N, C-alpha and C positions, 0 to 999 in steps of 0.2 A: 504494500500500500504506500503510495506517494503522499507525503504530508506537506501541507503548505501553511504558512503563517503570515498574517498581516496585522498591522497596528493602526489604531485611530481612535478618535473621539466619537465619531458617528452621532453627533448631536443633530437634531432636526433631520432625521433620516430622509433622504431623497433619492431620486433615480440615479444620480451620479454615484452615490454610495452603492446602490444595488449593482450598477454596472461594474464597479471596482470589485465587489465581492464575487460576482459571476465570473469575471475574468480571472480572478485569483483562484477560484475553485477549478477553473479549466486547466490550471497548471498541475493539478494532482487529483487525489481521491478524497482527501480529508482536509477541511479548512478550519484552522484555529484562528480566531480573532482575539487579539490582545486589545482590550478596551480600556482606554485611559480612565482612571478613577477620577472622581471629583477633586480629590486632594492633589493628585498629580497635575491635573489641568490647571488648577489655581496656583499651586506652589511653583511649578516649573514653567508654565506657559502663560500665566496670568490670564487664563481663559475661564470665564464663568459659563457653564452649560445651562441651557434651558431645561433639559431633562436630567434627572439624577442618574447616577451610575446604574442603579437597579432598573430604572425604566429603560435606559438605553440598552442594557443587557437583555431585557425582555424583548425589545424590538428586534435586536440582532438574532436572538434565539428563534424568532419566528420566521426568519429569512431562510429559505430552503437551501441556500448554498453554504450556510454556516453550520459546522458540526460541533464546535466547542467555543465558548467565550471564556477567556481568562482575564484577570485584572492586569492592567499595565500600571505599575506603581512607581517606576523609575526609568530613566533613559538607559541605565546600565544593565537591565535585565535581559536584553535581546539575545545575547550569546547563550546565557543560561537557559532561556526559553527554548532556543533552537535545540540545545542538547537534551533538555528534560523531555520535550515532546517529540523527539526524533524527527525533526523537521528536515525535509529535503529541499524545499524552496521557500525563500523569504521574499515576500512581495510587498512593494510600497508604490505609491503614486509617484509619477516622474517629477513632481515638484521636489522630491527628496533625492533626485539622481546623484549618485556618487557618495552620499552621506553614510551609507551602510555597507559599502564595499568591503570593509574590514571583516564583516561576518564571514565572507568566503575564505579569508585568511585564518580565522580562528575556529571555524567549524567545517563540516563537509557540505553545508547547504549552498545552493546556488542563489544569487541575489538577482531579482528581476524588478525593474521599474516599469510600471504600466502607465500609459497615458491617462490623464484625468479626462472626465467628460467636460469639455471646454466651456459650455454655456451655463454651468450650474456649480454653485458652491454654497456652503452654509454661511460663509461670511457675506456673500452677495445677498442671500435670502434675508439675513438680519438687517443689512443696509436698506434693502428694498422695503421691508416692513416698517423700518424706522422712518423712511422718507414718506411712505403712505400715511403713517400716523401724523406726521407733521403737516402734510397737505390737508388732512381731514380737520385739523384744528384751526386752519386758517379760514 
């Protein structure tokens, strides 16, 4: 069985996320998603999520491409995750291109960067909703 892992926050789950998860799953037979915890998002990325970790985990577990959701608690856990879960392929969006190449040096896993869905992002959704709210107040 070929095992794949990817990482992310997956807040405001949208079709870009689903595309990434589908394409990640196509790289193997079993997809592990390391989901950023609320604490990790805030402490390390200064990001506040709309949905809590537990709600985001529930959403991901309902996606047919996802086999297992684990918590991402630190930047440093990637190598140990690859080893612990016997990962063959490490997948990230191409906005991270080159940042995780070291995983190939420290493990037996292949690193693949997949193109993002260009016209959609959680950041853009939040900006658009904020703009709409401001327009409605005027």
